[in-house]
DSSP file (Angstrom, degrees, kcal/mol; ACC not computed):
  #  RESIDUE AA STRUCTURE BP1 BP2  ACC     N-H-->O    O-->H-N    N-H-->O    O-->H-N    TCO  KAPPA ALPHA  PHI   PSI    X-CA   Y-CA   Z-CA
    1    1 A M              0   0    0      0, 0.0     2,-0.2     0, 0.0   128,-0.1   0.000 360.0 360.0 360.0 168.1  161.9  106.3   65.8
    2    2 A S        -     0   0    0      1,-0.2   130,-0.1   126,-0.1   129,-0.0  -0.570 360.0 -34.3-127.8-165.9  165.3  106.4   67.4
    3    3 A I  S    S-     0   0    0     -2,-0.2    -1,-0.2     1,-0.1   125,-0.2  -0.293  77.0 -98.4 -55.5 134.4  168.8  107.7   66.4
    4    4 A S     >  -     0   0    0    123,-2.6     4,-3.1     1,-0.1     5,-0.2  -0.294  26.0-132.9 -53.4 132.7  169.3  107.3   62.7
    5    5 A P  H  > S+     0   0    0      0, 0.0     4,-2.5     0, 0.0     5,-0.2   0.880 107.2  53.2 -58.4 -37.9  171.3  104.2   61.9
    6    6 A T  H  > S+     0   0    0      2,-0.2     4,-2.1     1,-0.2     5,-0.1   0.937 113.3  42.9 -62.0 -45.9  173.5  106.1   59.6
    7    7 A L  H  > S+     0   0    0      2,-0.2     4,-2.9     1,-0.2     5,-0.2   0.926 112.4  53.1 -65.3 -45.2  174.2  108.7   62.3
    8    8 A S  H  X S+     0   0    0     -4,-3.1     4,-2.3     1,-0.2    -2,-0.2   0.911 110.9  46.7 -57.4 -44.9  174.7  106.0   65.0
    9    9 A N  H  X S+     0   0    0     -4,-2.5     4,-2.9     2,-0.2    -1,-0.2   0.908 112.1  50.9 -63.4 -42.9  177.3  104.2   62.8
   10   10 A Y  H  X S+     0   0    0     -4,-2.1     4,-1.7    -5,-0.2    -2,-0.2   0.928 112.5  45.8 -61.0 -46.4  179.1  107.5   62.1
   11   11 A L  H  X>S+     0   0    0     -4,-2.9     5,-2.5     2,-0.2     4,-0.5   0.894 113.6  49.4 -65.2 -40.1  179.2  108.4   65.8
   12   12 A K  H ><5S+     0   0    0     -4,-2.3     3,-1.2    -5,-0.2    -2,-0.2   0.940 111.4  48.2 -64.2 -47.5  180.4  104.9   66.8
   13   13 A E  H 3<5S+     0   0    0     -4,-2.9    -1,-0.2     1,-0.3    -2,-0.2   0.810 112.5  50.3 -62.9 -29.8  183.1  104.8   64.1
   14   14 A S  H 3<5S-     0   0    0     -4,-1.7    -1,-0.3    -5,-0.2    -2,-0.2   0.533 108.6-125.3 -84.9  -7.1  184.3  108.3   65.3
   15   15 A G  T <<5 -     0   0    0     -3,-1.2    -3,-0.2    -4,-0.5    -2,-0.1   0.824  45.4-177.1  66.0  31.0  184.4  107.2   68.9
   16   16 A A      < -     0   0    0     -5,-2.5     2,-0.5    -6,-0.2    -1,-0.2  -0.275  21.6-145.0 -67.9 145.7  182.1  110.1   69.8
   17   17 A R        +     0   0    0    120,-0.1   120,-0.4     2,-0.0     2,-0.3  -0.958  38.9 135.9-111.2 124.6  181.0  110.9   73.3
   18   18 A Y        -     0   0    0     -2,-0.5     2,-0.3   118,-0.1   118,-0.2  -0.984  43.8-126.8-160.2 162.5  177.5  112.2   73.7
   19   19 A D  E     -A  135   0A   0    116,-2.6   116,-3.1    -2,-0.3     2,-0.5  -0.888  23.0-129.3-113.4 149.3  174.3  111.9   75.8
   20   20 A V  E     -A  134   0A   0     -2,-0.3     2,-0.6   114,-0.2   114,-0.2  -0.883  20.3-163.5 -99.2 127.5  170.9  111.3   74.4
   21   21 A C  E     -A  133   0A   0    112,-3.3   112,-2.4    -2,-0.5     2,-0.2  -0.937   7.0-151.7-115.1 111.3  168.2  113.7   75.7
   22   22 A A  E     +A  132   0A   0     -2,-0.6   110,-0.2   110,-0.2   109,-0.0  -0.526  21.2 169.6 -79.2 147.9  164.6  112.7   75.2
   23   23 A H        -     0   0    0    108,-2.3    13,-0.1    -2,-0.2     3,-0.1  -0.970  41.3 -79.6-150.1 160.9  161.9  115.3   74.8
   24   24 A P        -     0   0    0      0, 0.0    11,-0.1     0, 0.0    12,-0.0  -0.251  69.1 -75.4 -59.9 153.4  158.3  115.4   73.8
   25   25 A H        -     0   0    0    106,-0.1     2,-0.3     1,-0.0   106,-0.2  -0.210  59.7-173.5 -52.4 134.2  157.5  115.3   70.0
   26   26 A S        -     0   0    0    104,-1.4     3,-0.1    -3,-0.1    -1,-0.0  -0.910  27.2-160.2-133.1 159.9  158.3  118.6   68.3
   27   27 A R  S    S+     0   0    0     -2,-0.3     2,-0.3     1,-0.1    -1,-0.1   0.647  75.1  34.9-113.0 -22.6  157.9  120.0   64.8
   28   28 A T  S  > S-     0   0    0      1,-0.1     4,-2.6   102,-0.1     5,-0.1  -0.871  79.0-114.1-130.5 163.4  160.3  122.9   64.6
   29   29 A S  H  > S+     0   0    0     -2,-0.3     4,-2.6     2,-0.2     5,-0.2   0.879 118.0  53.3 -65.7 -35.8  163.8  123.6   66.0
   30   30 A A  H  > S+     0   0    0      2,-0.2     4,-2.1     1,-0.2    -1,-0.2   0.921 111.5  45.5 -63.3 -42.8  162.4  126.4   68.2
   31   31 A E  H  > S+     0   0    0      2,-0.2     4,-3.0     1,-0.2     5,-0.3   0.897 110.9  53.9 -66.7 -40.1  159.8  124.0   69.6
   32   32 A T  H  X S+     0   0    0     -4,-2.6     4,-2.4     1,-0.2    -2,-0.2   0.944 109.3  47.9 -57.8 -48.9  162.5  121.3   70.1
   33   33 A A  H  X>S+     0   0    0     -4,-2.6     5,-2.8     1,-0.2     4,-0.5   0.920 114.0  47.1 -59.4 -44.6  164.6  123.7   72.1
   34   34 A R  H ><5S+     0   0    0     -4,-2.1     3,-0.9     1,-0.2    -2,-0.2   0.942 115.2  44.1 -63.1 -48.5  161.7  124.8   74.3
   35   35 A L  H 3<5S+     0   0    0     -4,-3.0    -1,-0.2     1,-0.2    -2,-0.2   0.809 116.4  46.8 -69.4 -29.3  160.5  121.3   75.0
   36   36 A A  H 3<5S-     0   0    0     -4,-2.4    -1,-0.2    -5,-0.3    -2,-0.2   0.458 109.7-123.4 -89.7  -1.7  164.0  120.0   75.6
   37   37 A H  T <<5 +     0   0    0     -3,-0.9    -3,-0.2    -4,-0.5    -4,-0.1   0.924  65.7 137.7  58.3  47.1  164.8  123.0   77.9
   38   38 A V      < -     0   0    0     -5,-2.8    -1,-0.2    -6,-0.2    -2,-0.1  -0.980  61.4-111.5-123.2 131.5  167.8  123.9   75.8
   39   39 A P    >>  -     0   0    0      0, 0.0     3,-2.1     0, 0.0     4,-0.5  -0.409  28.1-125.9 -59.8 136.9  168.6  127.5   74.7
   40   40 A E  G >4 S+     0   0    0      1,-0.3    22,-1.4     2,-0.2     3,-1.2   0.820 107.7  64.2 -56.5 -32.4  168.1  127.9   71.0
   41   41 A R  G 34 S+     0   0    0      1,-0.3    -1,-0.3    20,-0.2    79,-0.1   0.718 101.6  51.7 -66.0 -18.3  171.7  129.1   70.5
   42   42 A L  G <4 S+     0   0    0     -3,-2.1    82,-2.8    19,-0.1     2,-0.6   0.571  91.5  89.8 -92.0 -10.5  173.0  125.7   71.7
   43   43 A L  E << S-b  124   0A   0     -3,-1.2    19,-2.0    -4,-0.5     2,-0.6  -0.784  74.1-137.5 -94.0 122.1  170.8  123.7   69.3
   44   44 A A  E     -bC 125  61A   0     80,-3.3    82,-0.6    -2,-0.6     2,-0.5  -0.677  19.6-160.8 -79.2 116.0  172.4  123.0   65.9
   45   45 A K  E     - C   0  60A   0     15,-3.7    15,-2.5    -2,-0.6     2,-0.5  -0.860   6.7-144.8-100.7 129.9  169.8  123.5   63.1
   46   46 A S  E     - C   0  59A   0     -2,-0.5     2,-0.5    54,-0.4    13,-0.2  -0.830  11.2-167.7 -97.3 128.5  170.5  121.9   59.8
   47   47 A V  E     - C   0  58A   0     11,-3.1    11,-2.8    -2,-0.5     2,-0.6  -0.968  13.1-146.8-116.7 117.0  169.3  123.7   56.7
   48   48 A V  E     + C   0  57A   0     -2,-0.5    35,-2.6     9,-0.2     2,-0.3  -0.747  26.3 172.1 -92.2 121.0  169.4  121.6   53.5
   49   49 A L  E     -DC  82  56A   0      7,-3.0     7,-2.5    -2,-0.6     2,-0.3  -0.777  10.2-170.1-123.8 164.7  170.3  123.6   50.4
   50   50 A E  E     +DC  81  55A   0     31,-2.6    31,-2.0    -2,-0.3     2,-0.2  -0.984  11.6 170.2-150.8 161.4  171.0  122.9   46.8
   51   51 A D  E >   - C   0  54A   0      3,-1.6     3,-1.8    -2,-0.3    28,-0.1  -0.800  63.3 -67.6-149.2-166.6  172.3  124.4   43.6
   52   52 A D  T 3  S+     0   0    0     26,-0.3     3,-0.1     1,-0.3    27,-0.1   0.706 131.2  58.5 -65.6 -17.7  173.3  122.9   40.2
   53   53 A D  T 3  S-     0   0    0      1,-0.3    -1,-0.3    25,-0.2     2,-0.3   0.496 116.5-104.0 -89.4  -4.3  176.3  121.3   41.9
   54   54 A G  E <   -C   51   0A   0     -3,-1.8    -3,-1.6     2,-0.0    -1,-0.3  -0.766  54.7 -22.2 120.8-164.2  174.2  119.4   44.4
   55   55 A V  E     +C   50   0A   0     -2,-0.3    55,-0.7    -5,-0.2     2,-0.3  -0.629  46.1 178.8 -93.4 142.2  173.1  119.4   48.0
   56   56 A V  E     -Ce  49 110A   0     -7,-2.5    -7,-3.0    -2,-0.3     2,-0.6  -0.990  19.4-140.9-137.5 145.1  174.9  121.1   50.9
   57   57 A V  E     -Ce  48 111A   0     53,-2.6    55,-2.7    -2,-0.3     2,-0.5  -0.938  11.1-159.0-111.9 122.2  173.9  121.2   54.6
   58   58 A A  E     -Ce  47 112A   0    -11,-2.8   -11,-3.1    -2,-0.6     2,-0.6  -0.852   6.2-155.9 -97.8 131.5  174.4  124.4   56.5
   59   59 A V  E     +Ce  46 113A   0     53,-2.9    55,-2.9    -2,-0.5   -13,-0.2  -0.940  25.3 156.1-115.1 117.7  174.5  124.0   60.3
   60   60 A V  E     -C   45   0A   0    -15,-2.5   -15,-3.7    -2,-0.6     6,-0.1  -0.865  50.3 -78.7-133.1 163.3  173.6  127.1   62.3
   61   61 A P  E >   -C   44   0A   0      0, 0.0     3,-2.0     0, 0.0   -17,-0.2  -0.368  45.7-117.0 -60.5 147.6  172.3  127.9   65.8
   62   62 A A  T 3  S+     0   0    0    -19,-2.0   -21,-0.2   -22,-1.4   -32,-0.1   0.697 114.3  58.0 -64.0 -18.9  168.5  127.3   66.0
   63   63 A D  T 3  S+     0   0    0    -23,-0.4    94,-3.1   -20,-0.2    -1,-0.3   0.238 102.1  73.7 -92.9  15.1  167.9  131.0   66.7
   64   64 A S  E <   -H  156   0B   0     -3,-2.0     2,-0.3    92,-0.3    92,-0.2  -0.794  67.3-137.5-126.1 165.6  169.6  132.0   63.5
   65   65 A R  E     -H  155   0B   0     90,-3.0    90,-2.1    -2,-0.3     2,-0.4  -0.893  29.8-107.1-118.7 152.1  169.1  132.1   59.8
   66   66 A V  E     -H  154   0B   0     -2,-0.3     2,-1.0    88,-0.2    88,-0.3  -0.633  20.3-142.2 -77.1 131.3  171.5  131.2   57.0
   67   67 A R     >  -     0   0    0     86,-3.7     4,-2.3    -2,-0.4     3,-0.3  -0.846  16.1-161.7 -90.8 101.5  172.8  134.2   55.0
   68   68 A L  H  > S+     0   0    0     -2,-1.0     4,-2.9     1,-0.2     5,-0.2   0.855  84.5  53.0 -57.3 -40.7  172.8  132.5   51.6
   69   69 A S  H  > S+     0   0    0      1,-0.2     4,-2.1     2,-0.2    -1,-0.2   0.914 110.9  46.7 -64.3 -41.6  175.2  135.0   50.0
   70   70 A A  H  > S+     0   0    0     -3,-0.3     4,-2.2     2,-0.2    -1,-0.2   0.903 114.6  47.2 -66.3 -40.8  177.8  134.5   52.8
   71   71 A L  H  X S+     0   0    0     -4,-2.3     4,-2.4    82,-0.3    -2,-0.2   0.916 110.0  52.6 -66.5 -42.6  177.5  130.7   52.6
   72   72 A A  H  X>S+     0   0    0     -4,-2.9     5,-2.4    -5,-0.2     4,-1.2   0.905 110.3  48.5 -60.2 -41.7  177.8  130.8   48.8
   73   73 A R  H  <5S+     0   0    0     -4,-2.1     3,-0.4     2,-0.2    -1,-0.2   0.930 110.8  50.9 -62.7 -45.3  181.0  132.8   49.0
   74   74 A L  H  <5S+     0   0    0     -4,-2.2    -2,-0.2     1,-0.2    -1,-0.2   0.893 119.3  36.1 -58.5 -41.8  182.4  130.4   51.6
   75   75 A L  H  <5S-     0   0    0     -4,-2.4    -1,-0.2    -5,-0.1    -2,-0.2   0.537 106.2-121.5 -91.9  -7.9  181.7  127.4   49.5
   76   76 A G  T  <5S+     0   0    0     -4,-1.2     2,-0.3    -3,-0.4    -3,-0.2   0.876  71.7 126.6  67.6  36.0  182.4  128.9   46.1
   77   77 A R      < -     0   0    0     -5,-2.4     2,-0.3    -6,-0.2    -1,-0.3  -0.778  43.6-154.8-121.9 165.6  178.9  128.1   45.0
   78   78 A S        +     0   0    0     -2,-0.3   -26,-0.3     1,-0.1   -25,-0.2  -0.924  65.7  29.1-137.2 164.1  176.1  130.2   43.5
   79   79 A Q  S    S+     0   0    0     -2,-0.3    -1,-0.1     1,-0.2     2,-0.1   0.798  70.4 177.8  60.0  31.8  172.3  130.1   43.3
   80   80 A L        +     0   0    0    -12,-0.1     2,-0.3    -3,-0.1   -29,-0.2  -0.450   5.4 167.6 -65.9 138.7  171.9  128.2   46.6
   81   81 A R  E     -D   50   0A   0    -31,-2.0   -31,-2.6    -2,-0.1     2,-0.0  -0.953  43.0 -76.5-146.6 161.3  168.3  127.6   47.5
   82   82 A L  E     -D   49   0A   0     -2,-0.3   -33,-0.3   -33,-0.2     2,-0.2  -0.358  51.1-119.0 -60.6 140.5  166.3  125.6   50.0
   83   83 A C        -     0   0    0    -35,-2.6   -35,-0.1     1,-0.1     2,-0.1  -0.528  29.0-110.7 -77.9 146.2  166.1  121.9   49.0
   84   84 A D     >  -     0   0    0     -2,-0.2     4,-2.0     1,-0.1     3,-0.4  -0.457  25.9-112.5 -78.7 156.3  162.6  120.5   48.4
   85   85 A E  H  > S+     0   0    0      1,-0.2     4,-2.7     2,-0.2     5,-0.2   0.834 114.3  57.5 -58.1 -36.9  161.2  118.0   50.9
   86   86 A A  H  > S+     0   0    0      1,-0.2     4,-1.9     2,-0.2    -1,-0.2   0.914 108.1  46.6 -63.0 -42.1  161.3  115.1   48.4
   87   87 A T  H  > S+     0   0    0     -3,-0.4     4,-2.1     2,-0.2    -1,-0.2   0.898 111.6  51.6 -66.3 -40.2  165.0  115.5   47.8
   88   88 A I  H  X S+     0   0    0     -4,-2.0     4,-2.7     1,-0.2    -2,-0.2   0.929 110.4  48.1 -62.8 -44.6  165.6  115.8   51.6
   89   89 A R  H  < S+     0   0    0     -4,-2.7    -1,-0.2     1,-0.2    -2,-0.2   0.882 111.1  52.2 -62.0 -36.9  163.7  112.5   52.2
   90   90 A E  H  < S+     0   0    0     -4,-1.9     3,-0.4    -5,-0.2    -1,-0.2   0.872 115.0  40.7 -66.8 -38.0  165.7  110.9   49.4
   91   91 A K  H  < S+     0   0    0     -4,-2.1     2,-0.5     1,-0.2    -2,-0.2   0.858 122.5  39.0 -78.5 -37.2  169.0  111.9   50.9
   92   92 A F    ><  +     0   0    0     -4,-2.7     3,-1.8    -5,-0.2    -1,-0.2  -0.548  68.6 158.1-114.8  64.1  168.1  111.2   54.6
   93   93 A T  T 3  S+     0   0    0     -2,-0.5    -1,-0.2    -3,-0.4    -2,-0.1   0.748  73.4  50.1 -63.8 -25.7  166.1  108.0   54.2
   94   94 A D  T 3  S+     0   0    0     -3,-0.2     2,-0.3     2,-0.1    -1,-0.3   0.158  99.9  80.8-102.3  20.6  166.6  106.9   57.8
   95   95 A C  S <  S-     0   0    0     -3,-1.8    34,-0.2    -6,-0.2     5,-0.1  -0.919  84.2-109.5-120.9 149.8  165.6  110.2   59.3
   96   96 A D    >   -     0   0    0     32,-3.3     3,-2.0    -2,-0.3    -2,-0.1  -0.510  52.5 -89.5 -68.3 144.4  162.1  111.7   60.0
   97   97 A P  T 3  S+     0   0    0      0, 0.0    -1,-0.1     0, 0.0   -12,-0.0  -0.332 115.6  19.0 -55.0 132.6  161.3  114.6   57.7
   98   98 A G  T 3  S+     0   0    0    -13,-0.1   -52,-0.1    -3,-0.1    31,-0.1   0.526 102.3  94.0  84.4   5.5  162.5  117.8   59.3
   99   99 A A    <   +     0   0    0     -3,-2.0    -3,-0.2    29,-0.2    29,-0.1  -0.338  49.1 161.6-124.3  50.9  164.9  116.1   61.7
  100  100 A V        -     0   0    0    -54,-0.2   -54,-0.4    -5,-0.1    26,-0.3  -0.596  35.9-128.9 -77.1 122.9  168.2  116.3   59.7
  101  101 A P        -     0   0    0      0, 0.0     3,-0.1     0, 0.0    26,-0.1  -0.311  14.7-120.5 -69.1 155.7  171.2  115.8   61.9
  102  102 A A  S    S+     0   0    0     24,-0.3     2,-1.7     1,-0.2     3,-0.2   0.750 101.2  76.6 -67.1 -24.7  174.1  118.3   61.7
  103  103 A F    >   +     0   0    0      1,-0.2     3,-2.1     2,-0.1    -1,-0.2  -0.390  52.3 154.5 -89.3  61.5  176.6  115.6   60.7
  104  104 A A  G > > +     0   0    0     -2,-1.7     3,-1.8     1,-0.3     5,-1.8   0.667  59.4  78.9 -65.9 -16.7  175.5  115.4   57.1
  105  105 A M  G > 5S+     0   0    0      1,-0.3     3,-1.7    -3,-0.2    -1,-0.3   0.760  79.7  70.6 -62.3 -21.6  178.9  114.1   56.1
  106  106 A A  G < 5S+     0   0    0     -3,-2.1    -1,-0.3     1,-0.3    -2,-0.2   0.764 101.3  45.2 -63.4 -24.3  177.7  110.8   57.4
  107  107 A W  G < 5S-     0   0    0     -3,-1.8    -1,-0.3    -4,-0.2    -2,-0.2   0.217 127.2-103.0-100.4  11.2  175.4  110.7   54.4
  108  108 A G  T < 5S+     0   0    0     -3,-1.7     2,-0.3     1,-0.2    -3,-0.2   0.718  77.2 138.4  77.2  21.8  178.2  111.8   52.1
  109  109 A L      < -     0   0    0     -5,-1.8    -1,-0.2    -6,-0.1   -53,-0.1  -0.786  61.3-105.5-105.3 144.1  177.0  115.4   51.8
  110  110 A E  E     -e   56   0A   0    -55,-0.7   -53,-2.6    -2,-0.3     2,-0.4  -0.414  42.5-162.6 -60.7 136.4  179.0  118.6   51.9
  111  111 A T  E     -e   57   0A   0     36,-0.2    38,-2.6   -55,-0.2     2,-0.4  -0.979  14.9-169.6-130.7 137.4  178.5  120.2   55.3
  112  112 A A  E     -ef  58 149A   0    -55,-2.7   -53,-2.9    -2,-0.4     2,-0.4  -0.994   8.9-160.5-125.8 132.8  179.2  123.8   56.5
  113  113 A V  E     -ef  59 150A   0     36,-3.2    38,-1.5    -2,-0.4     2,-0.3  -0.942  18.0-125.7-118.3 133.8  179.1  124.8   60.1
  114  114 A D  E >   - f   0 151A   0    -55,-2.9     3,-1.7    -2,-0.4     4,-0.4  -0.552  16.8-130.0 -77.2 137.5  178.7  128.3   61.4
  115  115 A D  G >  S+     0   0    0     36,-2.5     3,-1.2     1,-0.3    37,-0.1   0.736 100.5  75.8 -58.9 -24.5  181.3  129.5   63.9
  116  116 A E  G >  S+     0   0    0     35,-0.3     3,-1.4     1,-0.2    -1,-0.3   0.830  86.3  62.9 -57.8 -32.1  178.6  130.7   66.3
  117  117 A L  G X  S+     0   0    0     -3,-1.7     3,-0.7     1,-0.3    -1,-0.2   0.790  99.4  52.5 -66.8 -27.3  177.9  127.1   67.3
  118  118 A V  G <  S+     0   0    0     -3,-1.2    -1,-0.3    -4,-0.4    -2,-0.2   0.251  87.3  81.3 -96.8  15.5  181.4  126.5   68.7
  119  119 A R  G <  S+     0   0    0     -3,-1.4     2,-0.2    -4,-0.1    -1,-0.2   0.583  84.3  74.4 -86.9 -11.8  181.3  129.6   71.0
  120  120 A N  S <  S-     0   0    0     -3,-0.7    18,-0.0    -4,-0.2     3,-0.0  -0.677  82.6-128.8-103.2 155.6  179.3  127.6   73.5
  121  121 A A  S    S+     0   0    0     -2,-0.2    17,-2.3    16,-0.1     2,-0.3   0.775  93.7  36.9 -71.2 -26.6  180.5  125.0   75.9
  122  122 A D  E     - G   0 137A   0     15,-0.3     2,-0.4    16,-0.1    15,-0.2  -0.916  64.0-163.9-128.9 152.4  177.8  122.5   74.8
  123  123 A V  E     - G   0 136A   0     13,-2.7    13,-2.5    -2,-0.3     2,-0.4  -0.997   6.5-154.8-135.1 141.1  176.0  121.7   71.6
  124  124 A Y  E     -bG  43 135A   0    -82,-2.8   -80,-3.3    -2,-0.4     2,-0.4  -0.948  15.1-169.1-115.7 137.5  172.7  119.8   71.0
  125  125 A V  E     -bG  44 134A   0      9,-2.5     9,-3.0    -2,-0.4   -80,-0.1  -0.965  28.0-105.7-131.3 140.1  172.1  118.0   67.7
  126  126 A E  E     - G   0 133A   0    -82,-0.6   -24,-0.3    -2,-0.4     7,-0.2  -0.334  22.7-152.2 -57.7 144.0  169.1  116.4   66.1
  127  127 A S        -     0   0    0      5,-1.2  -123,-2.6     2,-0.4  -120,-0.2   0.470  53.0 -88.4 -99.6  -4.0  169.3  112.6   66.2
  128  128 A G  S    S+     0   0    0      1,-0.5   -32,-3.3     4,-0.2     2,-0.2   0.359 105.6  70.1 108.9  -3.5  167.2  112.0   63.1
  129  129 A D  S    S-     0   0    0      3,-0.4    -1,-0.5   -34,-0.2    -2,-0.4  -0.729  85.7-112.5-130.7-175.2  163.8  111.9   64.9
  130  130 A H  S    S+     0   0    0     -2,-0.2  -104,-1.4     1,-0.1  -102,-0.1   0.142 105.3  54.3-106.5  19.4  161.6  114.4   66.6
  131  131 A E  S    S+     0   0    0   -106,-0.2  -108,-2.3     1,-0.2     2,-0.3   0.350  98.5  54.7-135.3   4.6  162.0  113.1   70.1
  132  132 A Q  E     -A   22   0A   0   -110,-0.2    -5,-1.2    -3,-0.2    -3,-0.4  -1.000  51.3-168.2-143.9 142.0  165.7  112.9   70.9
  133  133 A L  E     -AG  21 126A   0   -112,-2.4  -112,-3.3    -2,-0.3     2,-0.5  -0.913  21.5-131.0-119.2 153.6  168.6  115.3   70.9
  134  134 A L  E     -AG  20 125A   0     -9,-3.0    -9,-2.5    -2,-0.3     2,-0.5  -0.922  20.8-157.5-102.5 128.9  172.3  114.4   71.2
  135  135 A H  E     +AG  19 124A   0   -116,-3.1  -116,-2.6    -2,-0.5     2,-0.3  -0.913  23.1 155.9-108.7 129.5  174.2  116.5   73.7
  136  136 A M  E     - G   0 123A   0    -13,-2.5   -13,-2.7    -2,-0.5  -118,-0.1  -0.959  42.0 -92.4-147.0 164.9  177.9  116.9   73.4
  137  137 A S  E  >  - G   0 122A   0   -120,-0.4     4,-2.7    -2,-0.3   -15,-0.3  -0.329  37.5-112.4 -73.0 159.5  180.8  119.2   74.4
  138  138 A R  H  > S+     0   0    0    -17,-2.3     4,-2.9     1,-0.2     5,-0.2   0.905 119.7  54.0 -56.6 -41.8  182.0  121.9   72.1
  139  139 A G  H  > S+     0   0    0    -18,-0.3     4,-2.3     2,-0.2    -1,-0.2   0.912 109.6  45.7 -61.8 -43.4  185.2  119.9   71.7
  140  140 A Q  H  > S+     0   0    0      2,-0.2     4,-2.4     1,-0.2    -1,-0.2   0.929 113.8  49.1 -64.9 -45.1  183.4  116.8   70.7
  141  141 A F  H  X S+     0   0    0     -4,-2.7     4,-1.6     1,-0.2    -2,-0.2   0.933 112.4  48.2 -58.7 -47.1  181.2  118.7   68.2
  142  142 A S  H  < S+     0   0    0     -4,-2.9    -1,-0.2     1,-0.2    -2,-0.2   0.892 109.9  52.5 -61.9 -40.3  184.3  120.4   66.7
  143  143 A E  H >< S+     0   0    0     -4,-2.3     3,-1.3     1,-0.2    -1,-0.2   0.920 110.6  47.0 -61.8 -43.8  186.1  117.1   66.4
  144  144 A L  H 3< S+     0   0    0     -4,-2.4     3,-0.4     1,-0.3    -1,-0.2   0.772 112.6  51.3 -68.6 -25.1  183.2  115.6   64.5
  145  145 A M  T >< S+     0   0    0     -4,-1.6     3,-1.5    -5,-0.2    -1,-0.3   0.197  74.0 114.1 -96.2  15.3  183.0  118.7   62.3
  146  146 A T  T <  S+     0   0    0     -3,-1.3    -1,-0.2     1,-0.3    -2,-0.1   0.868  80.6  43.3 -54.0 -40.3  186.7  118.6   61.4
  147  147 A H  T 3  S+     0   0    0     -3,-0.4    -1,-0.3    -4,-0.2   -36,-0.2   0.446  96.3  96.8 -91.1   0.6  186.0  117.9   57.7
  148  148 A A  S <  S-     0   0    0     -3,-1.5     2,-0.3   -38,-0.1   -36,-0.2  -0.481  84.6-104.0 -81.3 158.9  183.1  120.4   57.5
  149  149 A R  E     -f  112   0A   0    -38,-2.6   -36,-3.2    -2,-0.1     2,-0.4  -0.638  38.9-152.2 -78.0 142.7  183.7  123.9   56.1
  150  150 A H  E     +f  113   0A   0     -2,-0.3     2,-0.3   -38,-0.2   -36,-0.2  -0.932  33.5 111.7-121.6 142.5  183.7  126.5   58.8
  151  151 A G  E     -f  114   0A   0    -38,-1.5   -36,-2.5    -2,-0.4     2,-0.7  -0.977  64.8 -80.2 178.2-177.4  182.8  130.2   58.6
  152  152 A H        +     0   0    0     -2,-0.3   -38,-0.1   -38,-0.2   -78,-0.1  -0.914  59.6 136.1-109.8 109.3  180.3  132.9   59.7
  153  153 A F        +     0   0    0     -2,-0.7   -86,-3.7   -83,-0.0     2,-0.3   0.067  45.2  86.7-141.0  24.9  177.2  132.7   57.5
  154  154 A S  E     -H   66   0B   0    -88,-0.3     2,-0.3   -84,-0.1   -88,-0.2  -0.843  49.8-160.6-123.3 163.7  174.3  133.1   59.9
  155  155 A R  E     -H   65   0B   0    -90,-2.1   -90,-3.0    -2,-0.3   -95,-0.0  -0.995  32.3-100.5-140.6 145.6  172.4  136.0   61.5
  156  156 A M  E     -H   64   0B   0     -2,-0.3     2,-0.3   -92,-0.2   -92,-0.3  -0.320  33.8-127.7 -62.7 140.1  170.2  136.0   64.6
  157  157 A E              0   0    0    -94,-3.1    -1,-0.1     1,-0.1   -94,-0.0  -0.656 360.0 360.0 -83.2 146.6  166.4  135.9   63.9
  158  158 A H              0   0    0     -2,-0.3    -1,-0.1   -94,-0.0    -2,-0.0   0.381 360.0 360.0-122.0 360.0  164.4  138.6   65.7
């Protein structure tokens, strides 16, 4: 597969500047970072969550976990839980399972980005498949995330 058509159109319409970084096929964000020779803290991991109000995508560094209570407070939502695979496939039809890009607003979904991601000069984002990452500057990433909710809702995994 290649870059998701939905993502590609969104990036084109936004005038985004990025590089495509190919890497061997991977199954997890930690493996992606290792195979792409990218520090996990620079890789934006998308966590698809839901509650009775619908789906939301939380974007955190790949070496971190979402603190559900902090995210729920930020969004004014409750009972957030991981989304099931069938719902994720239904929402992201042009992406490989498990390769959800950070820019979920391209699919019309509420998106929240953790402030930790914009502390680095560079950010790497899933492209919708398991063999390519998009590399962009912090400024470009922040510009694309202008309409996302921002806050601190992650914690480092140990």
